[in-house]
PASEBA-1860 file (N, C-alpha, C; in nm, 3 decimals):
! residues 172
1> MIRGFYIG> -0.133/2.324/-0.904/-0.123/2.191/-0.915/-0.117/2.120/-0.815 ~ -0.193/2.072/-0.765/-0.226/1.974/-0.623/-0.197/1.831/-0.628 ~ -0.132/1.755/-0.536/-0.035/1.678/-0.516/-0.058/1.601/-0.394 ~ -0.151/1.441/-0.379/-0.190/1.439/-0.280/-0.106/1.324/-0.206 ~ -0.102/1.254/-0.135/-0.023/1.135/-0.062/-0.150/1.025/-0.025 ~ -0.075/0.913/-0.031/-0.181/0.773/0.009/-0.053/0.714/0.041 ~ -0.118/0.649/0.188/-0.019/0.554/0.215/-0.083/0.392/0.290 ~ -0.004/0.322/0.264/-0.024/0.176/0.297/0.066/0.054/0.324
9> RFQPFHNG> 0.045/-0.042/0.327/0.170/-0.151/0.354/0.161/-0.228/0.229 ~ 0.075/-0.209/0.120/0.048/-0.300/0.013/0.115/-0.386/-0.022 ~ 0.070/-0.523/0.086/0.102/-0.613/0.077/0.012/-0.712/0.068 ~ -0.007/-0.743/-0.058/0.020/-0.656/-0.196/-0.060/-0.560/-0.206 ~ -0.022/-0.495/-0.330/-0.110/-0.393/-0.390/-0.211/-0.463/-0.468 ~ -0.351/-0.415/-0.428/-0.486/-0.522/-0.449/-0.554/-0.424/-0.572 ~ -0.667/-0.450/-0.571/-0.768/-0.418/-0.657/-0.848/-0.297/-0.557 ~ -0.841/-0.288/-0.433/-0.908/-0.234/-0.391/-0.796/-0.052/-0.350
17> HYNMVERI> -0.697/-0.106/-0.348/-0.548/0.004/-0.325/-0.614/0.064/-0.480 ~ -0.575/-0.019/-0.571/-0.601/0.047/-0.749/-0.715/0.135/-0.744 ~ -0.835/0.081/-0.731/-0.987/0.169/-0.711/-0.966/0.311/-0.605 ~ -0.865/0.282/-0.491/-0.843/0.425/-0.458/-0.792/0.537/-0.516 ~ -0.675/0.430/-0.615/-0.611/0.579/-0.671/-0.662/0.618/-0.750 ~ -0.754/0.529/-0.830/-0.854/0.589/-0.923/-0.931/0.683/-0.902 ~ -1.008/0.682/-0.774/-1.076/0.763/-0.718/-0.983/0.906/-0.699 ~ -0.868/0.863/-0.629/-0.777/0.986/-0.568/-0.775/1.063/-0.709
25> AEDVDELV> -0.732/1.015/-0.817/-0.689/1.070/-0.922/-0.766/1.176/-1.004 ~ -0.884/1.192/-0.961/-1.015/1.269/-1.009/-0.972/1.364/-0.926 ~ -0.924/1.413/-0.803/-0.864/1.514/-0.707/-0.756/1.594/-0.769 ~ -0.638/1.536/-0.787/-0.509/1.556/-0.771/-0.393/1.523/-0.945 ~ -0.356/1.635/-0.908/-0.247/1.622/-1.050/-0.134/1.530/-1.044 ~ -0.053/1.482/-0.907/0.040/1.428/-0.882/-0.021/1.358/-0.751 ~ 0.045/1.217/-0.750/0.009/1.149/-0.621/0.167/1.082/-0.587 ~ 0.157/1.090/-0.438/0.253/0.999/-0.389/0.163/0.900/-0.292
33> LGIGSAGD> 0.242/0.788/-0.352/0.193/0.678/-0.279/0.320/0.597/-0.206 ~ 0.280/0.651/-0.030/0.394/0.602/0.073/0.403/0.438/0.068 ~ 0.500/0.378/0.072/0.489/0.235/0.120/0.522/0.192/0.279 ~ 0.409/0.198/0.331/0.432/0.196/0.503/0.488/0.049/0.543 ~ 0.543/0.065/0.681/0.627/-0.051/0.694/0.720/-0.109/0.617 ~ 0.823/-0.005/0.570/0.890/-0.045/0.429/0.987/-0.122/0.494 ~ 1.040/-0.142/0.615/1.145/-0.226/0.642/1.123/-0.364/0.675 ~ 0.971/-0.408/0.665/0.951/-0.518/0.685/0.917/-0.618/0.596
41> SHSTRNPF> 0.980/-0.754/0.555/0.946/-0.798/0.468/0.975/-0.952/0.520 ~ 0.926/-1.080/0.435/0.956/-1.215/0.480/0.901/-1.243/0.629 ~ 0.761/-1.208/0.587/0.657/-1.265/0.698/0.547/-1.291/0.677 ~ 0.431/-1.334/0.704/0.311/-1.370/0.704/0.259/-1.239/0.631 ~ 0.246/-1.169/0.739/0.183/-1.020/0.732/0.270/-0.918/0.623 ~ 0.368/-0.937/0.613/0.445/-0.848/0.532/0.560/-0.949/0.443 ~ 0.494/-0.991/0.348/0.566/-1.115/0.295/0.666/-1.013/0.174 ~ 0.637/-0.912/0.144/0.719/-0.859/0.004/0.792/-0.728/0.078
49> TAGERIMM> 0.919/-0.722/0.015/1.004/-0.609/0.048/0.977/-0.454/-0.012 ~ 1.033/-0.368/0.037/0.979/-0.244/-0.002/1.002/-0.217/-0.176 ~ 1.105/-0.266/-0.182/1.163/-0.251/-0.363/1.081/-0.347/-0.432 ~ 1.033/-0.467/-0.403/0.889/-0.550/-0.432/0.778/-0.475/-0.452 ~ 0.768/-0.363/-0.374/0.611/-0.331/-0.342/0.621/-0.197/-0.420 ~ 0.739/-0.125/-0.443/0.772/-0.045/-0.546/0.730/-0.096/-0.706 ~ 0.796/-0.223/-0.726/0.802/-0.243/-0.904/0.622/-0.267/-0.885 ~ 0.578/-0.332/-0.809/0.437/-0.358/-0.813/0.341/-0.251/-0.845
57> ITKSMVDF> 0.364/-0.135/-0.747/0.321/-0.043/-0.768/0.346/0.055/-0.920 ~ 0.443/0.059/-0.958/0.497/0.148/-1.052/0.438/0.094/-1.182 ~ 0.443/-0.067/-1.176/0.382/-0.125/-1.285/0.231/-0.105/-1.295 ~ 0.161/-0.106/-1.185/0.035/-0.106/-1.215/-0.023/0.041/-1.212 ~ 0.046/0.169/-1.197/0.033/0.262/-1.255/0.027/0.355/-1.358 ~ 0.064/0.282/-1.453/0.092/0.294/-1.626/-0.016/0.324/-1.665 ~ -0.150/0.265/-1.620/-0.295/0.261/-1.665/-0.321/0.408/-1.661 ~ -0.268/0.523/-1.565/-0.315/0.639/-1.506/-0.208/0.746/-1.562
65> DLVTYVVP> -0.323/0.858/-1.627/-0.255/0.990/-1.654/-0.203/1.060/-1.550 ~ -0.139/1.026/-1.470/-0.076/1.078/-1.365/0.034/1.066/-1.302 ~ 0.137/1.177/-1.288/0.269/1.181/-1.238/0.249/1.083/-1.051 ~ 0.282/1.029/-1.072/0.299/0.906/-0.939/0.466/0.918/-0.851 ~ 0.449/0.934/-0.760/0.581/0.898/-0.705/0.574/0.779/-0.591 ~ 0.637/0.704/-0.578/0.643/0.568/-0.488/0.782/0.603/-0.378 ~ 0.715/0.619/-0.250/0.842/0.614/-0.124/0.788/0.507/-0.035 ~ 0.915/0.470/0.022/0.930/0.354/0.168/0.912/0.478/0.244
73> IEDLERNS> 0.844/0.425/0.337/0.870/0.479/0.483/0.843/0.408/0.582 ~ 0.967/0.359/0.638/0.974/0.311/0.722/0.920/0.320/0.865 ~ 0.878/0.247/0.912/0.800/0.258/1.040/0.826/0.331/1.160 ~ 0.811/0.438/1.226/0.869/0.492/1.324/0.745/0.468/1.485 ~ 0.836/0.470/1.579/0.728/0.399/1.712/0.687/0.549/1.782 ~ 0.697/0.649/1.733/0.642/0.734/1.805/0.546/0.843/1.692 ~ 0.395/0.778/1.765/0.309/0.843/1.644/0.322/1.004/1.700 ~ 0.371/1.046/1.763/0.352/1.221/1.769/0.489/1.276/1.672
81> VWVSHVQS> 0.542/1.243/1.622/0.624/1.284/1.524/0.578/1.235/1.411 ~ 0.541/1.115/1.370/0.483/1.028/1.257/0.484/1.117/1.137 ~ 0.387/1.235/1.142/0.335/1.296/1.023/0.508/1.392/0.963 ~ 0.537/1.448/1.051/0.687/1.486/0.974/0.795/1.407/0.986 ~ 0.767/1.289/1.016/0.854/1.163/0.974/0.819/1.122/0.810 ~ 0.687/1.135/0.807/0.658/1.111/0.649/0.657/1.235/0.556 ~ 0.653/1.353/0.609/0.680/1.476/0.527/0.811/1.472/0.476 ~ 0.894/1.441/0.592/1.056/1.443/0.570/1.121/1.326/0.453
89> MSPDFDIA> 1.030/1.239/0.420/1.057/1.125/0.338/1.000/1.131/0.181 ~ 0.898/1.255/0.184/0.795/1.255/0.092/0.812/1.411/0.018 ~ 0.789/1.358/-0.131/0.783/1.525/-0.184/0.661/1.582/-0.125 ~ 0.671/1.732/-0.121/0.537/1.809/-0.030/0.384/1.757/-0.124 ~ 0.299/1.764/0.004/0.170/1.699/-0.052/0.102/1.826/-0.020 ~ -0.035/1.841/-0.042/-0.131/1.936/-0.021/-0.242/1.835/0.039 ~ -0.282/1.707/0.043/-0.392/1.645/0.064/-0.308/1.472/0.105 ~ -0.397/1.436/0.228/-0.350/1.296/0.249/-0.456/1.209/0.238
97> YSNNPLVI> -0.497/1.108/0.206/-0.595/1.008/0.177/-0.551/0.887/0.263 ~ -0.680/0.861/0.369/-0.675/0.747/0.419/-0.807/0.700/0.509 ~ -0.836/0.602/0.516/-0.952/0.567/0.580/-0.896/0.500/0.706 ~ -0.779/0.498/0.759/-0.718/0.445/0.905/-0.752/0.567/0.996 ~ -0.853/0.550/1.100/-0.837/0.616/1.208/-0.758/0.668/1.275 ~ -0.645/0.607/1.302/-0.498/0.685/1.351/-0.425/0.776/1.246 ~ -0.456/0.695/1.144/-0.319/0.794/1.023/-0.454/0.933/1.002 ~ -0.568/0.903/1.019/-0.668/1.062/0.991/-0.633/1.130/1.125
105> QLFREAGV> -0.605/1.092/1.233/-0.600/1.153/1.377/-0.487/1.245/1.349 ~ -0.348/1.160/1.311/-0.230/1.186/1.313/-0.196/1.322/1.221 ~ -0.271/1.333/1.088/-0.261/1.424/0.992/-0.368/1.514/1.042 ~ -0.484/1.510/1.082/-0.541/1.609/1.152/-0.441/1.699/1.276 ~ -0.421/1.619/1.322/-0.305/1.698/1.486/-0.209/1.771/1.378 ~ -0.159/1.754/1.288/-0.049/1.826/1.215/-0.084/1.933/1.122 ~ -0.214/1.942/1.119/-0.274/2.029/1.019/-0.268/2.006/0.895 ~ -0.279/1.867/0.842/-0.311/1.827/0.692/-0.434/1.797/0.675
113> EIRQSPMF> -0.451/1.863/0.546/-0.591/1.804/0.486/-0.628/1.667/0.438 ~ -0.692/1.620/0.569/-0.733/1.474/0.525/-0.857/1.452/0.461 ~ -0.871/1.337/0.368/-0.955/1.293/0.262/-0.979/1.156/0.311 ~ -1.091/1.088/0.311/-1.123/0.964/0.333/-1.218/0.914/0.193 ~ -1.212/0.808/0.154/-1.268/0.760/0.049/-1.351/0.619/0.040 ~ -1.417/0.589/0.017/-1.508/0.478/0.010/-1.452/0.390/0.006 ~ -1.406/0.250/0.053/-1.375/0.133/0.042/-1.458/0.067/-0.102 ~ -1.375/-0.020/-0.140/-1.399/-0.100/-0.223/-1.427/-0.252/-0.199
121> NRDVLEGS> -1.528/-0.296/-0.225/-1.562/-0.415/-0.208/-1.467/-0.498/-0.066 ~ -1.461/-0.455/0.039/-1.346/-0.465/0.123/-1.354/-0.587/0.229 ~ -1.493/-0.699/0.178/-1.469/-0.783/0.240/-1.406/-0.874/0.183 ~ -1.346/-0.839/0.062/-1.254/-0.942/-0.007/-1.147/-0.872/-0.038 ~ -1.139/-0.724/-0.082/-1.049/-0.686/-0.143/-0.966/-0.593/-0.025 ~ -0.899/-0.712/0.088/-0.774/-0.649/0.214/-0.672/-0.750/0.160 ~ -0.534/-0.691/0.216/-0.436/-0.777/0.173/-0.471/-0.901/0.283 ~ -0.478/-0.891/0.350/-0.507/-1.024/0.481/-0.573/-1.147/0.398
129> EVRERMID> -0.705/-1.108/0.318/-0.768/-1.214/0.207/-0.662/-1.221/0.117 ~ -0.601/-1.149/0.055/-0.529/-1.181/-0.077/-0.392/-1.272/-0.005 ~ -0.357/-1.253/0.060/-0.222/-1.336/0.163/-0.267/-1.472/0.212 ~ -0.403/-1.487/0.239/-0.434/-1.610/0.258/-0.457/-1.680/0.147 ~ -0.536/-1.616/0.056/-0.584/-1.712/-0.062/-0.413/-1.731/-0.112 ~ -0.308/-1.672/-0.129/-0.191/-1.723/-0.159/-0.138/-1.834/-0.133 ~ -0.173/-1.854/0.046/-0.104/-1.925/0.116/-0.182/-2.099/0.094 ~ -0.314/-2.055/0.061/-0.427/-2.184/0.068/-0.399/-2.207/-0.073
137> GGDWQSLV> -0.350/-2.154/-0.176/-0.343/-2.195/-0.320/-0.468/-2.147/-0.395 ~ -0.528/-2.058/-0.326/-0.649/-2.018/-0.369/-0.616/-1.917/-0.503 ~ -0.734/-1.845/-0.544/-0.771/-1.795/-0.658/-0.718/-1.640/-0.604 ~ -0.595/-1.588/-0.575/-0.554/-1.436/-0.568/-0.570/-1.350/-0.678 ~ -0.511/-1.404/-0.771/-0.482/-1.325/-0.874/-0.612/-1.225/-0.926 ~ -0.770/-1.276/-0.922/-0.869/-1.189/-0.945/-0.846/-1.084/-0.876 ~ -0.758/-1.057/-0.764/-0.791/-0.983/-0.631/-0.676/-0.851/-0.681 ~ -0.580/-0.857/-0.767/-0.471/-0.771/-0.813/-0.467/-0.745/-0.934
145> PSPVAEVI> -0.422/-0.603/-0.975/-0.407/-0.579/-1.122/-0.291/-0.693/-1.203 ~ -0.334/-0.679/-1.285/-0.221/-0.812/-1.351/-0.094/-0.768/-1.363 ~ -0.011/-0.656/-1.361/0.123/-0.636/-1.337/0.188/-0.659/-1.191 ~ 0.054/-0.673/-1.115/0.084/-0.747/-0.965/0.137/-0.902/-0.977 ~ 0.056/-0.937/-1.008/0.026/-1.072/-1.033/0.198/-1.133/-1.114 ~ 0.237/-1.054/-1.229/0.330/-1.077/-1.275/0.470/-1.070/-1.196 ~ 0.482/-0.953/-1.128/0.585/-0.896/-1.015/0.610/-1.012/-0.913 ~ 0.522/-1.094/-0.873/0.447/-1.176/-0.776/0.527/-1.313/-0.777
153> EEIQGIER> 0.503/-1.321/-0.912/0.537/-1.454/-1.010/0.724/-1.466/-1.025 ~ 0.725/-1.328/-1.097/0.883/-1.312/-1.100/0.943/-1.350/-0.987 ~ 0.932/-1.260/-0.857/0.978/-1.298/-0.732/0.949/-1.402/-0.671 ~ 0.930/-1.510/-0.730/0.837/-1.629/-0.654/0.797/-1.625/-0.500 ~ 0.671/-1.482/-0.507/0.599/-1.450/-0.430/0.546/-1.566/-0.334 ~ 0.449/-1.647/-0.411/0.331/-1.756/-0.378/0.472/-1.843/-0.320 ~ 0.604/-1.871/-0.325/0.671/-1.984/-0.252/0.700/-1.915/-0.107 ~ 0.721/-1.779/-0.156/0.820/-1.708/-0.043/0.712/-1.718/0.108
161> IQMVNDSD> 0.550/-1.686/0.084/0.464/-1.670/0.180/0.416/-1.827/0.221 ~ 0.404/-1.907/0.123/0.400/-1.979/0.193/0.474/-2.084/0.268 ~ 0.632/-2.065/0.241/0.742/-2.115/0.333/0.755/-2.013/0.444 ~ 0.743/-1.889/0.461/0.725/-1.798/0.585/0.608/-1.852/0.681 ~ 0.496/-1.878/0.571/0.407/-1.892/0.683/0.405/-2.012/0.765 ~ 0.445/-2.146/0.733/0.518/-2.214/0.778/0.593/-2.232/0.955 ~ 0.650/-2.116/0.917/0.759/-2.062/1.069/0.690/-1.906/1.137 ~ 0.582/-1.860/1.063/0.522/-1.746/1.107/0.427/-1.746/1.182
169> SNGV> 0.477/-1.682/1.320/0.350/-1.720/1.424/0.294/-1.569/1.430 ~ 0.300/-1.533/1.329/0.233/-1.372/1.344/0.098/-1.362/1.272 ~ 0.067/-1.506/1.213/-0.041/-1.456/1.165/-0.066/-1.373/1.039 ~ -0.176/-1.400/0.935/-0.189/-1.318/0.846/-0.248/-1.179/0.864
END
């Protein structure tokens, strides 16, 4: 049995993430999805809580014949111990998946096998584009799995991101 680990902020979980999970599912029997920056919410860059992101991901995973675990990973301001922090918060895993250069380096230094995957339509499928469309009233729904759109509607996520954007100087 092979268990993989895939971390992201998932602000929100979008079709690029979904496609990445689809690709990872070809390699593993189980998958841990780590919600990075789990303590951040209610800002333009991180509008959704960890719990809301867990809902988005869990509801999107029903399409897969894959055991998944969704775990929140709070930020740690010490990169040298970040991998051990992740491992302490997660079920054991054999392979980590990421395209983030820092994450790749940290897992390599810790002796964890790391695999990269092609990005899917990266010019459009990135969180900042989805959030920008939410703020501007554009078509963001086509960029996320339908369960994610339902969760965002349920939590009044559009109203939230538009409201916090009015007072948030962090940018999208």
